[in-house]
C-alpha positions in Angstrom: -77.8 147.8 -194.0 -79.3 144.4 -192.4 -81.6 145.4 -189.6 -81.0 144.4 -185.8 -81.0 141.6 -184.3 -82.3 140.5 -180.8 -81.1 138.3 -178.7 -82.9 135.5 -177.4 -82.6 135.8 -173.5 -81.2 138.1 -171.7 -80.5 137.5 -167.5 -83.0 140.0 -165.1 -80.5 140.7 -161.6 -83.7 142.5 -159.8 -85.6 141.3 -156.3 -88.3 141.4 -156.8 -90.3 139.2 -158.7 -93.1 140.8 -159.7 -91.3 142.9 -161.9 -89.1 139.3 -163.6 -92.7 138.6 -164.4 -93.5 141.7 -166.4 -91.5 142.1 -168.2 -91.4 138.4 -168.4 -94.7 138.3 -170.1 -93.1 141.7 -172.5 -90.8 140.3 -174.0 -92.4 137.4 -174.9 -94.0 138.5 -178.2 -90.9 139.0 -179.1 -89.4 136.1 -178.2 -86.8 137.2 -176.4 -86.7 134.6 -173.1 -85.9 136.2 -169.9 -83.3 134.7 -166.7 -84.6 136.1 -163.6 -81.7 135.9 -160.5 -83.7 137.9 -157.5 -80.2 137.0 -155.1 -77.2 138.5 -155.9 -75.8 134.2 -156.1 -78.0 133.5 -158.8 -77.3 136.7 -160.6 -72.8 135.0 -160.2 -74.2 131.9 -161.2 -75.8 132.3 -163.8 -74.3 135.4 -165.9 -70.5 133.1 -165.1 -72.4 129.8 -166.3 -74.2 131.1 -169.4 -74.3 133.2 -172.5 -75.6 136.7 -172.2 -75.8 139.3 -174.8 -77.3 141.3 -172.5 -78.1 142.7 -168.5 -80.5 144.0 -167.3 -79.8 145.2 -163.6 -81.6 146.7 -160.9 -79.8 149.6 -159.9 -80.9 149.4 -155.8 -80.1 146.2 -155.9 -80.6 144.8 -152.3 -77.4 143.0 -151.4 -75.0 145.2 -154.2 -75.6 147.4 -156.3 -76.8 147.5 -160.4 -74.1 149.5 -160.9 -71.7 147.4 -158.5 -72.2 144.6 -159.6 -72.4 146.1 -163.4 -68.7 146.8 -162.6 -67.4 143.9 -160.7 -68.9 142.0 -164.3 -67.1 144.3 -166.4 -64.1 143.8 -165.4 -65.1 139.5 -165.7 -61.6 137.7 -166.9 -63.4 136.2 -169.9 -63.9 139.2 -173.2 -67.1 138.1 -173.4 -68.7 138.5 -169.9 -66.7 142.4 -170.4 -68.7 142.5 -174.2 -72.3 142.5 -172.4 -74.6 144.8 -173.0 -76.3 146.6 -169.3 -79.2 148.1 -169.2 -79.8 149.7 -166.1 -82.9 149.6 -164.5 -84.3 152.0 -161.4 -87.7 151.4 -160.2 -89.6 153.9 -158.1 -92.8 154.3 -156.1 -95.0 156.5 -157.7 -97.6 158.4 -155.8 -101.1 158.9 -156.4 -103.2 161.9 -154.9 -104.3 159.9 -152.2 -100.7 159.6 -150.4 -100.5 163.4 -150.3 
């Protein structure tokens, strides 16, 4: 059995630039490029104009929930777009003892 191959790039849909930058820094060591989409328009444009094997999408994406966006992409006219793998991200604020 051959080893799995990693994608050369991923689409990251998140309205927080810090999340995109953090993922870019972490995936760089695996030679995976990160294409960030901080707005709905940029996410739709990038998804429609490039080929992604994997897209990471924020669940609470401001303009349209991540689940609805993925459902939209799963119904894409082009099969190659529908076959993209999706990962849902959920940012969660952690409280500290000072917050309590």
